[in-house]
C-alpha positions in Angstrom: 140.2 57.6 25.3 141.9 54.9 22.7 140.1 51.7 20.9 141.8 48.1 21.8 141.1 45.3 19.5 141.8 41.9 21.2 141.2 37.9 20.9 139.4 36.8 23.3 137.0 33.1 23.6 133.5 33.9 23.1 132.2 31.6 25.8 135.0 34.0 28.0 133.3 37.2 27.0 129.9 36.1 27.5 130.7 34.8 30.9 132.7 38.0 31.6 129.6 40.5 30.1 127.2 38.6 32.3 129.3 39.2 35.5 129.8 42.9 34.8 126.3 43.2 34.3 125.8 41.6 37.5 128.2 43.7 39.1 126.2 46.8 37.5 129.2 47.8 35.4 130.6 46.9 31.8 132.9 44.6 30.3 135.0 47.7 28.9 135.0 49.5 32.3 136.4 46.3 34.0 138.8 45.7 31.5 139.9 49.3 32.0 140.2 48.8 35.7 142.4 45.3 35.3 144.8 47.2 33.0 145.1 50.3 35.7 145.8 47.9 38.2 148.1 45.9 35.8 150.2 48.9 35.1 150.4 50.4 38.8 151.9 47.0 40.0 154.3 47.1 37.7 155.6 50.4 38.2 157.3 50.6 42.1 157.3 54.6 42.1 156.2 57.5 40.0 159.8 57.5 38.1 160.9 55.2 35.3 164.5 54.8 34.4 164.7 54.0 30.5 168.1 52.0 29.8 170.1 54.0 27.5 170.2 51.6 24.3 174.4 50.6 23.1 174.4 52.8 20.2 177.5 53.6 18.4 178.4 57.2 17.9 180.4 56.7 14.4 177.3 54.8 12.5 174.2 55.7 14.5 173.5 51.8 14.7 173.6 49.0 17.5 177.1 48.5 18.7 179.1 45.8 17.1 178.6 42.4 18.8 175.0 43.2 19.9 172.7 40.8 18.1 169.4 42.6 17.1 167.4 39.4 17.7 168.0 38.9 21.0 167.0 39.9 24.3 169.6 38.7 26.2 172.1 40.6 24.0 170.5 43.4 24.4 170.2 43.2 28.3 173.5 42.1 29.2 175.0 45.3 26.8 173.2 47.6 28.8 174.2 46.1 32.3 177.7 46.1 31.0 177.9 49.5 28.9 181.5 50.0 29.7 182.5 47.0 28.3 181.5 47.8 25.1 184.1 49.5 23.0 182.8 52.3 20.4 184.0 52.5 17.1 186.3 55.4 16.6 
């Protein structure tokens, strides 16, 4: 099991610990439950499709015209990978 460090308001942590104790569990167990529920609601099926990044075969880096600081640039390039002309 991995350890996770997060920053949370002290008062919120105190209230959450009290509530967890009242429910007969621990705050760690509640956080694990919430993380598991969070992950499961985002995955519609057991298959996860990882999009192919637009990488140049010539240089191994990103294709020309893709801004590495822009999520939109990546998204558009992956959605329209036929519109990207590889370096020859």
